[in-house]
N, C-alpha and C positions, 0 to 999 in steps of 0.2 A: 504494501499500499503505500502511496507514495505521497510526502505530505506537501500541502500547498508551501510555494514559494513565499506569500506574503505574510504566513502568518506563522511563528513557532512552532516545535514541536509538540505532540500533545500526548496522554496517555493512552489516546485513542488510533494514535499512527504511529509508525516506525519512521524513523531518519530515514530514508533511504537515497538519499543524493546530496551533493554538495549545497541547493538553495536552504535544506532543511537545518541541514546540520549549519549555515550562516545565520539561521535565525536563532536557533538554539544558543549560537554562539553570542549574537547581539542582548540576547535577554540575558546573560550572563553579568553584563554592563549595569543592570539595573538587578537584579538579584542573582547576586551569584547563589546562594542556599538553595532558591527553588530551582536554578539549571544544573544544579548538580544532582537535587532529588527527580529532575525530568533523566537526563542521564543513566542515570539508577534503575528505571522505570522503561528506559531504551535497554540495557541490556537484558535487564530480566526477561523482558518479551521475548528477543531475540533468542535467549535459552529458550524460554515455552516454545517457540518454533518447533527447535530442534529436537525437542525431547518428545512434542508431540509426533512431530515426522518420524522417529523411530520407532515411536509404539504404534504408529502405524502400520510399519513396515513389517513387525511381528504380526499382525491378524492377517491369516488367510481369505484372499479377496474374492466376491463370489463373481465368476464369469460373468453370469449376466448385467452385474453391474459395473464391470470394471471397465473404461476406457479411458484414452487420456485426455477427454472432456471432463469427465469421471473428475480425476484424479488432481484437473487444474483447479474445480470447483471446490474439492477437500483439501487442497491446499490452501485455497482462501479464504475456505471456511476458520480451517484452524490456526490462521494468520489473525482473522478476527476473534476469533476465541483467546490467546496468546495476550493479544492490547488488553482485550476487557478484562482478564484475569491479574494483569499483575496493577503494581500499587498498591494492594493491599495493608493494611496496618498490620506492622508485626514481621510483613514477607520479607523476601529476599532481595527487594528492591531497598526497605532499611536497611538491611545489614551492608548492601553496596555501597550506598550515602555515605553512611557513617566511615567504613573504610576509606573512601573518596576524601572527608571532608580532614581526616586526620592526615591524610597523604599532604593535604593542598594546605594543612594549616588555618582550615573556618573552623568558628566555633560556630556554637550551637545558637547562640544567641546574635550572633552577627556574622558578615563574610566580609572580604577585602581584597586586597590586590592579590594574593597570590594565587586565590581561588580562579579570579578571572584571567591571570595570566597564563593558567595551566588549563580552564576553558578555551581558551583561543585555539590553543592547539588541537582542539578537539577537529577542526575543519579540514586542517592540513592531511592528516592520515586518508582522507575519505576524496582527497583532490580527484584522483582518479577514477572515483566510483561514482560521479556524480551524474552518468547517464545509466546505471543501472544499480538494484538490490543485490546481485551478483557480487557486484565489486567492492560495496560495501562488506559482504561477507566476505570479500578477500583480505580485507585490511581488517575486520574486526579484532581479530586476535593481537593484532600490534597495536592497536588503539588503548586495548583493555591495558599490554602489558605496559605501556607506556604511563598508567595510573595506578598500577598495582592490583588492576582488578581481574579476573580469571574471565576469558573470552566469552564463555557460556557458564553460567555461575548457576549451580546447583548447588550451594553450599548450604550446610547446617551448622548447627554448635558442635557435633558429636564429632567422632574419629570413622576414617574410610575403613580402618581394620580394628575391629573387635576385639582382637588380639593384644594390642597395648595400651586401648583406651575404652574406659567404657561408653556407650552410646548416649547421646541426650535426649530431648524431646529438639527435634528441628523445626525451624519457621518454615511456615510453610505459604506460597503462593499460589497454592493451586493444589486442588485433591491428588492430579496427577504428578505434579513433582514431590509432593509429600510420601505417595504410593512409593516412587523409583526409590525415594531416600530412605526408606522405611525396610523397602526389599534388600538393598546393599547393607544397610547398618545392623539387618536380621541374620544376614548369613555371610558376612564378611569374617568373622572367627571361625566358620565350619570350613571356606574356601582356602582362607591362610592357613588351616590345620593338614588341610589335604593335599593343596600346593606344597606344600615343606616335605610331605612324604612320599609322592609320585612326583612331581618336578613338573605336571601341568600347572601354569601360571593360573594365581585365583582371580585375577579379572575376566578369564577366559570362559573358569567355570561358572561364575556367577552372573555375566552378560550370558552364558545357554540356558541356565537357570530361568533369565529373565525371560528370553526370546520363547520358550517352552511355555513357561506359565503365565506370560504377558504382564511381568511385573508381577505375579502372584495374582493374578485375577481368574486365571483359567487356570486352578490348580486341579489336579485330573481327582475325581472323587468317586466313591462308587455310588449306587442305586441310595441307599440308605441317608446317603452324606458323606461317609464316615471319608475323611482327607486320606488318601495314601501318603503324604508325604515325597511323591515321586515329583521331584524337582525338575528332571531331563528326559521327562514321556518315554523312561525303556520298558519296554515289553517283557510279560511273562512268558519266556518260550520255555520247551522242555527240558531244558536244566533248572531252571529255578523251581526253586522246595520251598519259598517261604510262602509268605502271604500276598493278596493278588487282589483285584477291584475289577470288575467290567465296567466299560463305558464307551460311549459311541465317540467316536474320533473322527478328522478328516484327513483320507487318502489320496494323493494322487495317484491315481490309475489311469493308465493311456491318457496322459496328459489333463484328467479334466479329474477335479476335487469332489470326491465323494464321501459320504458319512457312512462309515464303520462300524461292526462291534470288533472290539480289542479289550484284550486282557493286558492289565500292567502291572508291574509289583509295585509292592505297599513297604513300607518302612515306617517303624516307629516313630523315629525323629526325621527331620529333614538333614541331619549333620551325616545318618546311614545313608542316605540318596547321594549325599555327595563322595561318600568310601565306595560306594557301589558304583558311581559313575569313573570313577576315578581306576577301580578294578578292572572294567568294563574294557576301559580305552588303553589301560597299559597293558595289560594281557593278554588282547587279541591280536596276532598278527594281521589280522583286518584293520586296525586302528594304528599301525607302522609309523604309518605318514603324519598321523595326526601327533605323534609322540614326537615324531622328529622336527615338527615345527619350531617345535621351543618357544621362543618368544614371538613369532611374526602371526600375528592377529588372521591377516590373508590366507595363507599356508594352512593354518590350523582351520580355520573356517569351510576351505576347501579340501582340506583332506577329509572333515566328515562327510562332507557332501560324495567325494568320491568313493566314500566307504561304503555309502549309501545309507547313513545313521538316518536320515529322512528321507520321505518321496518327494517333496516339495522342490523344483529344479532351481527355485530360488533362494535355498535354505542358504547356501554360502555369503549372498550378496546380504542379505536380512541379517545373520548372524556376523557379519564382517561391523554393519552398523550398529548395532545393540553392542557389541564391544567398543565403539568407539566411543557412544554415549557413558557406557559405566567406565571407562578409565579416565572421562573426564569429570562425571561425577564423584569421583575416587578422590581424585585431585581437588577437587573445589572444595569437597568436605571438610579436606585435612587443612587445605589452606585457611578457610575459616574456624577449625577448631585449634588453631596457631597462632589467631587474631585474639582469640579468647584474655590470654594471658594481659597484652598491651593493654584490652579493653578494662582490664581490672585494677592496671596501676594505672589507669587515664586519673589527674587530679580532679575533684569535683569541685 
């Protein structure tokens, strides 16, 4: 969505070109603190768009509704959702604004020189992006780094790795962000433990679990509602002697998605699911290419698809996008966690 050149950016519009950035920069001369808040909302909205795009990719599409036009309209709708959900009290934008204020020396009561000078630099990073949203996205990471703010912040007050820090209640700008944050925090400890034992990167396992369950929205349950704790969609073959659940799932057969009944493994805890997944990948010659992938996310995702882990022909591409989102969320959760001691020491 392109902001009008004659008016400054608002929380209902994304800064998509040089003119909009100039309007935002001009507003800093009158109200530096207000401009900081607007910048924070823009970063929050951009992150929300990326997160919603990634979550859309984890959902099997209905061929009757799939089309280029439909995808374009869905993208426009998601953009509107993203801008509408940002700027809520106590949300991500507030955390970014506080970080910007500290970095640029703007006090809560008043703002002056440093903030204006800092915000003037905002337009420079997007000069080459004045004609397209894509250009702005390419410069977003560099702009964010110059202000000490993550490029797409899904930050919370907790830690990305439950093994090293106790999780705390995250600030949420939307239910989608909160769900992704909760999922990562809930399973980080198990992923780290299994990663240390198996060598499979924790972020890869977290991302695949998120992809298979839609960030916890589509957990495999039995007919009576019993949760299988099966985060990786592992089916129960003839060699499996443990508990199972039977449910309807979508499989791509002869190029067409079809609903089928399938039996899946069930576990007492999600941690058991991580351990069983690592055994499956590590002990089967079928997945040797996955193990050899090391820290290469693309090779990992493609190795799973080549080995036939899933029937979706787009599985590798979708998983790759979720791995990127997971890694970004982990970095930003950790960045905000590190900022908490600074806030505690700040004078009142």
